[in-house]
C-alpha positions in Angstrom: 15.1 -4.2 21.0 14.6 -4.6 17.2 11.7 -3.2 15.2 10.5 -6.7 14.5 10.5 -7.6 18.2 8.5 -4.5 19.0 6.0 -5.3 16.2 5.5 -8.8 17.6 4.9 -7.5 21.1 2.4 -4.9 19.8 0.7 -7.4 17.5 0.3 -10.2 20.0 -0.6 -7.6 22.7 -3.4 -6.3 20.5 -4.6 -9.9 19.6 -4.6 -10.9 23.3 -6.3 -7.6 24.3 -9.1 -8.0 21.8 -9.5 -11.7 22.8 -9.9 -10.7 26.5 -12.3 -7.9 25.8 -14.3 -9.9 23.3 -14.5 -12.9 25.6 -15.6 -10.8 28.6 -18.3 -9.1 26.5 -19.6 -12.3 25.1 -19.7 -14.0 28.4 -21.2 -11.1 30.4 -24.7 -11.8 31.5 -27.3 -10.6 29.1 -28.4 -7.0 29.9 -31.8 -5.4 29.3 -33.7 -6.5 26.2 -32.7 -3.6 24.0 -33.5 -4.2 20.3 -30.4 -4.3 18.0 -29.9 -1.4 15.6 -30.5 -3.9 12.7 -31.2 -7.6 12.2 -28.3 -9.9 13.0 -26.2 -7.1 14.5 -24.8 -9.6 17.0 -23.3 -11.6 14.1 -21.5 -8.5 12.9 -20.1 -8.0 16.4 -18.9 -11.5 16.5 -17.3 -11.2 13.0 -15.6 -7.9 13.9 -14.2 -9.1 17.2 -12.7 -12.3 15.7 -11.3 -10.3 12.8 -9.6 -8.0 15.3 -8.2 -10.9 17.3 -6.7 -12.6 14.2 -5.5 -9.5 12.2 -2.6 -8.3 14.4 -1.4 -11.9 15.1 -1.3 -12.8 11.4 0.4 -9.5 10.6 3.4 -10.3 12.8 3.4 -14.1 12.2 1.9 -14.7 8.7 3.3 -18.2 8.4 1.3 -19.3 11.4 -2.1 -18.1 10.1 -3.7 -21.5 10.2 -2.7 -22.1 13.8 -3.9 -18.5 14.7 -7.3 -19.1 12.9 -7.7 -22.5 14.6 -7.0 -21.0 18.0 -9.4 -18.1 17.5 -12.0 -20.6 16.2 -11.5 -22.8 19.3 -12.0 -19.7 21.5 -15.2 -18.9 19.6 -16.4 -22.4 20.1 -15.6 -22.4 23.8 -17.4 -19.1 24.3 -20.5 -20.6 22.6 -20.4 -23.6 24.9 -20.0 -21.5 28.0 -22.6 -18.9 27.2 -25.7 -20.9 28.5 -23.9 -21.1 31.9 -24.1 -17.3 32.1 -27.7 -16.9 31.0 -26.9 -16.3 27.3 -28.0 -18.3 24.3 -25.7 -20.7 22.4 -25.9 -20.0 18.7 -24.3 -21.8 15.8 -24.6 -18.5 13.8 -22.4 -16.8 16.3 -19.7 -19.4 15.9 -19.9 -19.2 12.1 -19.5 -15.4 12.3 -16.5 -15.9 14.6 -14.8 -18.3 12.2 -15.7 -16.1 9.2 -14.2 -13.1 10.9 -11.0 -15.0 11.7 -10.6 -16.2 8.1 -11.4 -12.8 6.7 -8.5 -11.2 8.6 -5.9 -13.5 7.0 -5.5 -11.7 3.6 -5.2 -8.3 5.2 -2.8 -9.7 7.9 -0.6 -11.1 5.1 -0.7 -7.7 3.2 0.3 -5.8 6.4 3.2 -8.3 7.0 4.5 -7.8 3.5 4.2 -4.1 3.8 6.0 -4.0 7.1 8.8 -6.4 6.1 9.5 -4.7 2.7 11.2 -1.6 4.3 13.2 -3.9 6.6 14.4 -6.0 3.6 15.4 -2.9 1.7 17.4 -1.5 4.6 19.1 -4.8 5.0 20.0 -4.9 1.3 17.7 -7.9 0.5 15.3 -6.2 -1.8 15.5 -4.1 -5.0 
C-alpha cells in the first residue's frame, strides 16, 4: 500500500468520522437549557465541525475541493432541515456557519496537500 493510498484512507476516514460525530451531535435532542460560555457559541461549533469535515478531504483530494465543500454544505443544509423533527431549532445562522467553516478549510487543505506531495515528488525525481 503506497503512502498516498494510506493518506487518502486516513483523510477520508477523518472526514467521514467528523461528519458522523457532528451529525449525531447536531441531531441529538436538545439537552438541559445550559447557557453557552459566550454568545453565538453554537455558531463556532458549527464552523469548527464543518472545517474539520472538509480539511482532511481537501488535503488528500485538493482538486475536488468544490465538490467536497458542496457535499459538506448539503450535509449542513440537511441537518438544519431535520433538526425541528428532533426538537431542535432550524437556524439559517447555523447553516451559514457550516458553509463558512467548509470554505475556510480549503486553503489549509491545499497547503497540506502541497506539503505532503512535495517530499513524494522529490523522492520520485520530479522536483528540485
